[in-house]
N, C-alpha and C positions, 0 to 999 in steps of 0.2 A: 738697572737695565740704563744705558746712557741714553740720552734723548738730544736730537739734532734738529737746531732752528737755523732760521736765515733770513736775510734780505735779498728779494730780487728786484730789479732795476738795471738801467743801463743810463748813464753811466753811475758809477757808487763810489769813487775816488773820495770824494769829498764826506762820505756817510760817518756818521758817530754812533751808529745805531750797535753794533759790535759790544764796545765800551759800555754803551747804556745797559744795554741785556744783560752782559756779564756781571756789571754791579748787581742789578736787580734780583740774579741769580744768587750773588753773594747775601743778599739782604734777605733773603728768603730760605738761606741755606741749602739749596739746592747746588748739591755739587756732582750732580749727574748729568746737566746739561751744557751744551756749546750751542754757539751762535757765530755763523760765519757769513760774509758777503757772497753773494751768486750774482754774478754779472751775466744777463741773458740778453745777447744779441735781438733786435726784433726778428729777424729771420729765422731764430731758434724758439720765439716765444710760443708759437701754436703746439710745440710739442713739449714745453717743459712742463705741464701737468703729468702728462703721461711719463713721462721719467724722472719724477720728483718722490717717488712714494720711500726714500729714505729718511724723507723730514718728515718730524714730527708736527711740524707748524712753519708757520712762515709769513714775515711780511712783504707787503709791495708798495714801490714807490715808482716814480717817473721812470717812463713813462705809461705804465702798467695797470693802474689802478681801475680804469674802465674797462679794458679789456680783459681785466680777470674777472670782473664782475659778469661780461658777457661768457665769460669761458666756463663757469663753475655751475654744476646744476644746482648744488644746495647753498641757500643764501640766507642770513639770520636778517630779520626784520630792519636792521641797521643798513643793510648793504641794498636792500630793496629800496628802502626810502630815497635814498642818495644816488642809487645808481654806479657805485663804486666800492671797491673791495680795497682796504689796506692790511688786512689780516686774516690769516687760514689756518683754520686748525685742522688735524688729522682725526675724525670721527671715529668711534670705537669698530666701525665696518670697514675701516681703512680710506675709507672716501673722505675729500676734501670739503669743506664748508667756509664760506667767505662771511667775513662780517669787516664793519666799520669802526674802529675804534679813533680814527681821526676826530669823528665828530664829538666824543667823549672828551678828547685831549682839548679840542678846541672851545667848546663850553666850559670846561673847566678852568682854562685861563681868563676867558672872558670874564664868567663869573668873579673869579678871583679878584680882578679890578673893577667890578661893578659896571663894565660896559656892555650894554645890552644891543641885540640885533633887532629890537623891535622899534627900530628909529629909523633915520634915513641913513641910508650906508652905500658905500661907493666901494664897489669890488673890482678888484683889477684881476683880468682872467678868469676864464670859463673852464678850466682843465679838470682834471679828477677832483682836486681839492675845491676849486672855484666853484664848481658845479654842487659840491655839498653846502658851501657856505651858502650858496644863492638860495637853494630850496630851502636849509635852516631859516633864512632871514626871512622867507615869505610865509614860513609856518608860523615864525613868531610875529606875524602882521608889523614887519617892518616894510619900508617903501626901498625898493632897489635901484639902484643904478649900474649896470654892467659897463666897463671900459675895457676896449679891446682893439687889436690893431685891427686894420681892414679886412685882412686874411682870415681873421676869428670871427667876424661879424656872421656871419651862416651859422656858424657851430654856435654862438651866441644867440642867434635868433631860434636855433632849433630848441635849445635850451628854454626860450623864454615861452615859446607855444608848448612845451610838456610841463612847465610850471602852471602855466594858465588853466590848461586841463587838468589838473590837480586843484588850484585854488583859482576860481575863477575870477574872483574880487583882486587877484594880484596886481599889484604896482610896478612895473618892470620896467625899465628902460635901457636904451642900447645906445652907447656912445663911442665914438672914436678917441682912443685912449690919449691922442694927440689934441683933443678938441673938447676936453671935460668942462661941464658947464660952469659958470662961474657963480657956483651958489652954495650955501651952506651944507655940510653932511656931519653928522654925528660921528661917524666912524668909517674909517676909508681901511679896507683888507686889502693887502698885496696877497694872490695867488699864483703870480706869475714868477718865475724862477731869476728874473732881472735885479743883479746884485748879490747872487749868490756867489760863493768860492768858486771858481777863481776869479771870476768877473765881477771883482767888490767895488769896483768903482761906477757901475752902472746903477741906473734909478730908472723905476718904470714910468715917472709922469715928470713932469714939469715940477721943480721945489715948491714954485708959488700954491700948487694946488693944496699943499699942506697948511696954508694960512686960513684956509676955510674948513678945515676939520677940526674936531675937538678931540680924537682919539684916532692913532694909528696901530694897526695891528698888521705886522710884517710875517707871513708865516715863514719866512725864511728863518734858518737857524745858525748858519753859518755864513757869514761872520754873525756875532750875537748881535750886533749893532750895524745895521744897515746904512745906506746912504740915504735911504728914504727914512729910515727912524731919526738920522741925525737931522735932516731937514724938519723934520715934525717937531723935534726936540727945539729947534732954534725958533720957531714961530708958536711955542708953549703947548704942543697938543701932548696929549698922555700917550705914551709908546708903550707898546709889548712886541717883543721880538717872538720866534717861533719854537725857542728851545722848550718853553713851558709844554707846548702843545706835545713836541715830540717825545719829551721825558715819559707825560702822562699816558699819550696814546701807546707807548712801548709797556707800562705798568697794567693798562688795560688788557693789552693782548697776552702778557702773562698770567692775569688772572682768567683768560679764556681758554690758554693752553694747559695751566696746571692750577687753577682754583686759588691762585696767589694773591693775598691783597698787602698793602704797603701802609706804613704810618706816613702822614701827610708832612711830618717834618722830614723823613728820611729822602722823601723824593724831591722837597724844596731843597734840601743838601745836596743830593745829585743833579737839579737844574744848575744849582751854581758852580757845580764843580765842572760839568759839560761847557758850560758858559767860558771858563778858565781854559778848556781846551780847545775850543772854537777861537777863529779869528779876533 
């Protein structure tokens, strides 16, 4: 029996997910599965789940990760911890259950480069992936500075209050992204879309901010080297792009959907292949 999977979000023109998942299907000798892009307009999101029962599972991207968390009745512990969903599986009774495999991809990427979150972390943005990074940083007893635009400060403040309710001793500061303190950070993580294709010449912070960080993890995967990463490299920082996280979270999603596991070497080869397909 053929199975259908996909990615929902808006817009999706930049996505490499179909290529990644098709390659993963090939690696696991799964000849019955297909994967497609499903561009869902914000006005249609509320009825998406009700009309999506032909999907055996799907991934979720901008701007629906938090909305999907709020929409689904069944949630895995990973989704509950971070308050956002990026992977959904159709259960045996035909209902959908939400998971978060982004965190697995994030930790796999960071751990492979020996970069910990239990230090001084500067986080840019506080959306679906940003809130996940924030919560994980605090759960690892890191010190967190969240940098956002003025318009997003209330959203960041709400996230801070949520974190403190769960972790009373949490050290969380909120700053304007244009007024980042001139202090040292162990790692900077970009969870904003600034610099993502097609706006590849954008950079979320003043390049000089990169002179005060040891490592930069830009969650953007296309282009595979952003302006932020180039700035970090010029100041001698260790840099990681988002392709590792993207491919690993996809592999973990397929593990949920079809109980599939992959060899590390195959995944690394796929990461390198996808970097060549990005800009």
